[in-house]
Biopython code that builds the backbone (N, CA, C, O; Angstrom):
import numpy as np
from Bio.PDB.StructureBuilder import StructureBuilder

atoms = [
    (1, "MET", "N", (103.219, 85.253, 90.914)),
    (1, "MET", "CA", (104.190, 85.376, 89.828)),
    (1, "MET", "C", (103.456, 85.784, 88.543)),
    (1, "MET", "O", (102.361, 85.299, 88.258)),
    (2, "VAL", "N", (104.066, 86.663, 87.794)),
    (2, "VAL", "CA", (103.506, 87.125, 86.525)),
    (2, "VAL", "C", (103.752, 86.047, 85.465)),
    (2, "VAL", "O", (104.866, 85.539, 85.341)),
    (3, "SER", "N", (102.727, 85.705, 84.713)),
    (3, "SER", "CA", (102.858, 84.638, 83.721)),
    (3, "SER", "C", (103.765, 85.056, 82.560)),
    (3, "SER", "O", (103.857, 86.230, 82.199)),
    (4, "GLU", "N", (104.415, 84.068, 82.003)),
    (4, "GLU", "CA", (105.291, 84.298, 80.843)),
    (4, "GLU", "C", (104.511, 84.869, 79.665)),
    (4, "GLU", "O", (105.018, 85.724, 78.939)),
    (5, "GLU", "N", (103.277, 84.400, 79.474)),
    (5, "GLU", "CA", (102.449, 84.879, 78.372)),
    (5, "GLU", "C", (102.162, 86.376, 78.508)),
    (5, "GLU", "O", (102.192, 87.115, 77.525)),
    (6, "LEU", "N", (101.887, 86.807, 79.729)),
    (6, "LEU", "CA", (101.634, 88.227, 79.968)),
    (6, "LEU", "C", (102.898, 89.041, 79.734)),
    (6, "LEU", "O", (102.846, 90.104, 79.114)),
    (7, "LEU", "N", (104.017, 88.559, 80.220)),
    (7, "LEU", "CA", (105.286, 89.283, 80.035)),
    (7, "LEU", "C", (105.627, 89.460, 78.559)),
    (7, "LEU", "O", (106.219, 90.469, 78.174)),
    (8, "GLU", "N", (105.261, 88.492, 77.738)),
    (8, "GLU", "CA", (105.552, 88.571, 76.308)),
    (8, "GLU", "C", (104.747, 89.650, 75.597)),
    (8, "GLU", "O", (105.214, 90.216, 74.609)),
    (9, "ILE", "N", (103.547, 89.945, 76.083)),
    (9, "ILE", "CA", (102.712, 90.928, 75.382)),
    (9, "ILE", "C", (102.754, 92.326, 75.994)),
    (9, "ILE", "O", (102.396, 93.300, 75.331)),
    (10, "LEU", "N", (103.188, 92.437, 77.259)),
    (10, "LEU", "CA", (103.233, 93.765, 77.887)),
    (10, "LEU", "C", (104.255, 94.668, 77.204)),
    (10, "LEU", "O", (105.337, 94.225, 76.819)),
    (11, "ARG", "N", (103.894, 95.933, 77.062)),
    (11, "ARG", "CA", (104.780, 96.945, 76.484)),
    (11, "ARG", "C", (104.644, 98.225, 77.300)),
    (11, "ARG", "O", (103.638, 98.433, 77.977)),
    (12, "CYS", "N", (105.644, 99.068, 77.233)),
    (12, "CYS", "CA", (105.603, 100.349, 77.928)),
    (12, "CYS", "C", (104.476, 101.195, 77.332)),
    (12, "CYS", "O", (104.468, 101.441, 76.126)),
    (13, "PRO", "N", (103.528, 101.642, 78.154)),
    (13, "PRO", "CA", (102.414, 102.431, 77.624)),
    (13, "PRO", "C", (102.849, 103.788, 77.083)),
    (13, "PRO", "O", (102.134, 104.393, 76.284)),
    (14, "ASN", "N", (104.002, 104.268, 77.507)),
    (14, "ASN", "CA", (104.511, 105.546, 77.014)),
    (14, "ASN", "C", (105.139, 105.406, 75.623)),
    (14, "ASN", "O", (105.029, 106.315, 74.799)),
    (15, "CYS", "N", (105.777, 104.302, 75.368)),
    (15, "CYS", "CA", (106.561, 104.147, 74.130)),
    (15, "CYS", "C", (105.863, 103.347, 73.030)),
    (15, "CYS", "O", (106.219, 103.475, 71.859)),
    (16, "VAL", "N", (104.895, 102.541, 73.382)),
    (16, "VAL", "CA", (104.350, 101.568, 72.445)),
    (16, "VAL", "C", (103.729, 102.196, 71.187)),
    (16, "VAL", "O", (103.664, 101.528, 70.156)),
    (17, "GLN", "N", (103.284, 103.424, 71.236)),
    (17, "GLN", "CA", (102.675, 104.051, 70.066)),
    (17, "GLN", "C", (103.690, 104.368, 68.967)),
    (17, "GLN", "O", (103.358, 104.340, 67.782)),
    (18, "GLU", "N", (104.933, 104.669, 69.368)),
    (18, "GLU", "CA", (105.936, 105.079, 68.384)),
    (18, "GLU", "C", (107.132, 104.139, 68.294)),
    (18, "GLU", "O", (107.879, 104.176, 67.315)),
    (19, "LYS", "N", (107.318, 103.301, 69.304)),
    (19, "LYS", "CA", (108.467, 102.382, 69.354)),
    (19, "LYS", "C", (107.975, 101.025, 69.804)),
    (19, "LYS", "O", (106.772, 100.807, 69.951)),
    (20, "GLU", "N", (108.910, 100.108, 70.022)),
    (20, "GLU", "CA", (108.512, 98.774, 70.464)),
    (20, "GLU", "C", (108.061, 98.751, 71.919)),
    (20, "GLU", "O", (107.147, 98.003, 72.267)),
    (21, "GLY", "N", (108.682, 99.552, 72.767)),
    (21, "GLY", "CA", (108.303, 99.591, 74.178)),
    (21, "GLY", "C", (108.608, 98.310, 74.932)),
    (21, "GLY", "O", (107.875, 97.926, 75.843)),
    (22, "LEU", "N", (109.703, 97.642, 74.545)),
    (22, "LEU", "CA", (110.055, 96.371, 75.178)),
    (22, "LEU", "C", (110.436, 96.575, 76.636)),
    (22, "LEU", "O", (111.068, 97.565, 77.004)),
    (23, "LEU", "N", (110.035, 95.612, 77.450)),
    (23, "LEU", "CA", (110.251, 95.696, 78.887)),
    (23, "LEU", "C", (111.176, 94.586, 79.373)),
    (23, "LEU", "O", (111.111, 93.448, 78.908)),
    (24, "GLU", "N", (112.031, 94.946, 80.316)),
    (24, "GLU", "CA", (112.899, 93.971, 80.970)),
    (24, "GLU", "C", (112.238, 93.571, 82.287)),
    (24, "GLU", "O", (111.847, 94.433, 83.073)),
    (25, "PHE", "N", (112.115, 92.283, 82.524)),
    (25, "PHE", "CA", (111.579, 91.746, 83.771)),
    (25, "PHE", "C", (112.734, 91.703, 84.756)),
    (25, "PHE", "O", (113.667, 90.919, 84.585)),
    (26, "TYR", "N", (112.681, 92.544, 85.789)),
    (26, "TYR", "CA", (113.820, 92.710, 86.694)),
    (26, "TYR", "C", (113.471, 92.240, 88.105)),
    (26, "TYR", "O", (112.558, 92.770, 88.739)),
    (27, "LYS", "N", (114.198, 91.255, 88.579)),
    (27, "LYS", "CA", (114.076, 90.721, 89.936)),
    (27, "LYS", "C", (112.638, 90.352, 90.316)),
    (27, "LYS", "O", (112.256, 90.448, 91.483)),
    (28, "GLU", "N", (111.856, 89.936, 89.338)),
    (28, "GLU", "CA", (110.469, 89.526, 89.534)),
    (28, "GLU", "C", (109.632, 90.594, 90.244)),
    (28, "GLU", "O", (108.577, 90.287, 90.798)),
    (29, "SER", "N", (110.104, 91.859, 90.229)),
    (29, "SER", "CA", (109.409, 92.940, 90.934)),
    (29, "SER", "C", (109.225, 94.199, 90.102)),
    (29, "SER", "O", (108.486, 95.100, 90.498)),
    (30, "TRP", "N", (109.882, 94.272, 88.965)),
    (30, "TRP", "CA", (109.844, 95.491, 88.153)),
    (30, "TRP", "C", (109.825, 95.148, 86.676)),
    (30, "TRP", "O", (110.333, 94.106, 86.261)),
    (31, "LEU", "N", (109.232, 96.035, 85.885)),
    (31, "LEU", "CA", (109.327, 96.001, 84.426)),
    (31, "LEU", "C", (109.976, 97.316, 84.022)),
    (31, "LEU", "O", (109.474, 98.389, 84.357)),
    (32, "ILE", "N", (111.086, 97.234, 83.307)),
    (32, "ILE", "CA", (111.860, 98.420, 82.942)),
    (32, "ILE", "C", (111.859, 98.577, 81.431)),
    (32, "ILE", "O", (112.228, 97.657, 80.702)),
    (33, "CYS", "N", (111.440, 99.758, 80.961)),
    (33, "CYS", "CA", (111.403, 100.024, 79.529)),
    (33, "CYS", "C", (112.819, 100.234, 79.002)),
    (33, "CYS", "O", (113.592, 101.016, 79.555)),
    (34, "ALA", "N", (113.143, 99.528, 77.931)),
    (34, "ALA", "CA", (114.465, 99.624, 77.324)),
    (34, "ALA", "C", (114.672, 100.962, 76.617)),
    (34, "ALA", "O", (115.810, 101.355, 76.359)),
    (35, "GLU", "N", (113.582, 101.666, 76.303)),
    (35, "GLU", "CA", (113.713, 102.896, 75.524)),
    (35, "GLU", "C", (113.628, 104.170, 76.367)),
    (35, "GLU", "O", (114.439, 105.078, 76.191)),
    (36, "CYS", "N", (112.667, 104.247, 77.270)),
    (36, "CYS", "CA", (112.508, 105.495, 78.038)),
    (36, "CYS", "C", (112.992, 105.364, 79.484)),
    (36, "CYS", "O", (113.055, 106.362, 80.203)),
    (37, "ASP", "N", (113.332, 104.154, 79.917)),
    (37, "ASP", "CA", (113.842, 103.850, 81.251)),
    (37, "ASP", "C", (112.805, 104.037, 82.366)),
    (37, "ASP", "O", (113.163, 104.109, 83.542)),
    (38, "ARG", "N", (111.522, 104.114, 81.996)),
    (38, "ARG", "CA", (110.493, 104.120, 83.039)),
    (38, "ARG", "C", (110.484, 102.742, 83.681)),
    (38, "ARG", "O", (110.741, 101.727, 83.034)),
    (39, "LYS", "N", (110.179, 102.739, 84.977)),
    (39, "LYS", "CA", (110.159, 101.496, 85.725)),
    (39, "LYS", "C", (108.774, 101.314, 86.322)),
    (39, "LYS", "O", (108.265, 102.186, 87.025)),
    (40, "TYR", "N", (108.169, 100.162, 86.029)),
    (40, "TYR", "CA", (106.819, 99.855, 86.471)),
    (40, "TYR", "C", (106.881, 98.762, 87.533)),
    (40, "TYR", "O", (107.381, 97.669, 87.266)),
    (41, "PRO", "N", (106.381, 99.045, 88.731)),
    (41, "PRO", "CA", (106.431, 98.042, 89.801)),
    (41, "PRO", "C", (105.412, 96.928, 89.578)),
    (41, "PRO", "O", (104.389, 97.114, 88.919)),
    (42, "ILE", "N", (105.718, 95.782, 90.141)),
    (42, "ILE", "CA", (104.790, 94.662, 90.155)),
    (42, "ILE", "C", (104.396, 94.472, 91.616)),
    (42, "ILE", "O", (105.228, 94.124, 92.453)),
    (43, "ARG", "N", (103.125, 94.703, 91.912)),
    (43, "ARG", "CA", (102.622, 94.590, 93.283)),
    (43, "ARG", "C", (101.571, 93.485, 93.332)),
    (43, "ARG", "O", (100.630, 93.476, 92.537)),
    (44, "ASP", "N", (101.737, 92.562, 94.262)),
    (44, "ASP", "CA", (100.807, 91.434, 94.405)),
    (44, "ASP", "C", (100.623, 90.705, 93.068)),
    (44, "ASP", "O", (99.509, 90.332, 92.700)),
    (45, "ASP", "N", (101.726, 90.511, 92.356)),
    (45, "ASP", "CA", (101.747, 89.811, 91.063)),
    (45, "ASP", "C", (100.986, 90.547, 89.962)),
    (45, "ASP", "O", (100.622, 89.940, 88.955)),
    (46, "ILE", "N", (100.741, 91.854, 90.140)),
    (46, "ILE", "CA", (100.043, 92.642, 89.127)),
    (46, "ILE", "C", (100.940, 93.802, 88.689)),
    (46, "ILE", "O", (101.266, 94.663, 89.506)),
    (47, "PRO", "N", (101.347, 93.841, 87.412)),
    (47, "PRO", "CA", (102.146, 94.966, 86.925)),
    (47, "PRO", "C", (101.317, 96.251, 86.931)),
    (47, "PRO", "O", (100.190, 96.277, 86.438)),
    (48, "VAL", "N", (101.881, 97.300, 87.488)),
    (48, "VAL", "CA", (101.211, 98.603, 87.527)),
    (48, "VAL", "C", (101.701, 99.387, 86.310)),
    (48, "VAL", "O", (102.710, 100.088, 86.378)),
    (49, "MET", "N", (100.982, 99.263, 85.205)),
    (49, "MET", "CA", (101.416, 99.804, 83.916)),
    (49, "MET", "C", (100.811, 101.181, 83.629)),
    (49, "MET", "O", (100.243, 101.405, 82.559)),
    (50, "LEU", "N", (100.934, 102.085, 84.575)),
    (50, "LEU", "CA", (100.459, 103.458, 84.408)),
    (50, "LEU", "C", (101.654, 104.361, 84.150)),
    (50, "LEU", "O", (102.665, 104.261, 84.844)),
    (51, "ILE", "N", (101.551, 105.236, 83.167)),
    (51, "ILE", "CA", (102.667, 106.130, 82.842)),
    (51, "ILE", "C", (103.061, 106.947, 84.063)),
    (51, "ILE", "O", (104.250, 107.138, 84.317)),
    (52, "ASP", "N", (102.086, 107.432, 84.821)),
    (52, "ASP", "CA", (102.399, 108.215, 86.027)),
    (52, "ASP", "C", (103.223, 107.409, 87.021)),
    (52, "ASP", "O", (104.107, 107.954, 87.683)),
    (53, "GLU", "N", (102.941, 106.128, 87.128)),
    (53, "GLU", "CA", (103.716, 105.263, 88.037)),
    (53, "GLU", "C", (105.135, 105.091, 87.506)),
    (53, "GLU", "O", (106.092, 105.154, 88.277)),
    (54, "GLY", "N", (105.282, 104.878, 86.212)),
    (54, "GLY", "CA", (106.612, 104.761, 85.613)),
    (54, "GLY", "C", (107.423, 106.038, 85.767)),
    (54, "GLY", "O", (108.639, 105.991, 85.951)),
    (55, "ASP", "N", (106.744, 107.183, 85.692)),
    (55, "ASP", "CA", (107.417, 108.478, 85.860)),
    (55, "ASP", "C", (108.047, 108.622, 87.238)),
    (55, "ASP", "O", (109.092, 109.257, 87.378)),
    (56, "LYS", "N", (107.424, 108.042, 88.252)),
    (56, "LYS", "CA", (107.940, 108.154, 89.623)),
    (56, "LYS", "C", (109.330, 107.544, 89.759)),
    (56, "LYS", "O", (110.119, 107.962, 90.606)),
    (57, "TRP", "N", (109.623, 106.564, 88.929)),
    (57, "TRP", "CA", (110.859, 105.792, 89.080)),
    (57, "TRP", "C", (111.877, 106.022, 87.968)),
    (57, "TRP", "O", (112.937, 105.396, 87.963)),
    (58, "VAL", "N", (111.571, 106.904, 87.036)),
    (58, "VAL", "CA", (112.448, 107.072, 85.865)),
    (58, "VAL", "C", (113.863, 107.538, 86.249)),
    (58, "VAL", "O", (114.826, 107.188, 85.567)),
    (59, "GLU", "N", (113.997, 108.303, 87.305)),
    (59, "GLU", "CA", (115.311, 108.798, 87.733)),
    (59, "GLU", "C", (116.047, 107.820, 88.651)),
    (59, "GLU", "O", (117.233, 108.000, 88.930)),
    (60, "THR", "N", (115.349, 106.791, 89.117)),
    (60, "THR", "CA", (115.961, 105.814, 90.018)),
    (60, "THR", "C", (116.804, 104.836, 89.217)),
    (60, "THR", "O", (116.350, 104.294, 88.210)),
    (61, "LYS", "N", (118.027, 104.612, 89.664)),
    (61, "LYS", "CA", (118.896, 103.655, 88.988)),
    (61, "LYS", "C", (118.372, 102.245, 89.227)),
    (61, "LYS", "O", (117.805, 101.942, 90.277)),
    (62, "LYS", "N", (118.573, 101.409, 88.247)),
    (62, "LYS", "CA", (118.106, 100.028, 88.309)),
    (62, "LYS", "C", (118.596, 99.333, 89.579)),
    (62, "LYS", "O", (117.827, 98.624, 90.229)),
    (63, "ALA", "N", (119.849, 99.526, 89.934)),
    (63, "ALA", "CA", (120.425, 98.881, 91.118)),
    (63, "ALA", "C", (119.807, 99.385, 92.413)),
    (63, "ALA", "O", (119.907, 98.715, 93.440)),
    (64, "ASP", "N", (119.164, 100.561, 92.387)),
    (64, "ASP", "CA", (118.579, 101.149, 93.585)),
    (64, "ASP", "C", (117.103, 100.798, 93.772)),
    (64, "ASP", "O", (116.494, 101.208, 94.761)),
    (65, "LEU", "N", (116.524, 100.051, 92.844)),
    (65, "LEU", "CA", (115.121, 99.688, 92.963)),
    (65, "LEU", "C", (114.939, 98.701, 94.122)),
    (65, "LEU", "O", (115.700, 97.742, 94.257)),
    (66, "THR", "N", (113.940, 98.943, 94.939)),
    (66, "THR", "CA", (113.700, 98.079, 96.085)),
    (66, "THR", "C", (112.905, 96.846, 95.674)),
    (66, "THR", "O", (112.068, 96.891, 94.772)),
    (67, "VAL", "N", (113.189, 95.754, 96.356)),
    (67, "VAL", "CA", (112.476, 94.502, 96.129)),
    (67, "VAL", "C", (111.954, 94.044, 97.478)),
    (67, "VAL", "O", (112.751, 93.782, 98.378)),
    (68, "PRO", "N", (110.669, 93.941, 97.646)),
    (68, "PRO", "CA", (109.603, 94.266, 96.698)),
    (68, "PRO", "C", (109.435, 95.773, 96.565)),
    (68, "PRO", "O", (109.942, 96.527, 97.395)),
    (69, "PRO", "N", (108.726, 96.220, 95.527)),
    (69, "PRO", "CA", (108.480, 97.654, 95.373)),
    (69, "PRO", "C", (107.684, 98.183, 96.568)),
    (69, "PRO", "O", (106.898, 97.452, 97.170)),
    (70, "PRO", "N", (107.892, 99.445, 96.902)),
    (70, "PRO", "CA", (107.125, 100.004, 98.017)),
    (70, "PRO", "C", (105.637, 100.048, 97.690)),
    (70, "PRO", "O", (105.243, 100.154, 96.529)),
    (71, "ALA", "N", (104.831, 99.965, 98.720)),
    (71, "ALA", "CA", (103.385, 100.084, 98.538)),
    (71, "ALA", "C", (103.085, 101.515, 98.118)),
    (71, "ALA", "O", (103.867, 102.428, 98.385)),
    (72, "GLU", "N", (101.968, 101.700, 97.470)),
    (72, "GLU", "CA", (101.610, 103.024, 96.986)),
    (72, "GLU", "C", (101.646, 103.956, 98.107)),
    (72, "GLU", "O", (101.376, 105.143, 97.931)),
]
sb = StructureBuilder()
sb.init_structure("model")
sb.init_model(0)
sb.init_chain("A")
sb.init_seg("    ")
for serial, (resi, resn, name, xyz) in enumerate(atoms, 1):
    if name == "N":
        sb.init_residue(resn, " ", resi, " ")
    sb.init_atom(name, np.array(xyz, "f"), 0.0, 1.0, " ", f" {name:<3s}", serial, name[0])
structure = sb.get_structure()
């Protein structure tokens, strides 16, 4: 499980330079940016906070995200 302290400080790496980059913790498996809608998977309790990874899921609707996220 991802710690609450970590969730409080994590921000979207794409948005954080110009905006807040706040993330929604979704189904304990995803972090979703409120501004750009990139979705970052959490694998083995480790958030994968790479812009390229978020880009893979930007077109996927929130309801269609798999739990757990697929392996790389």
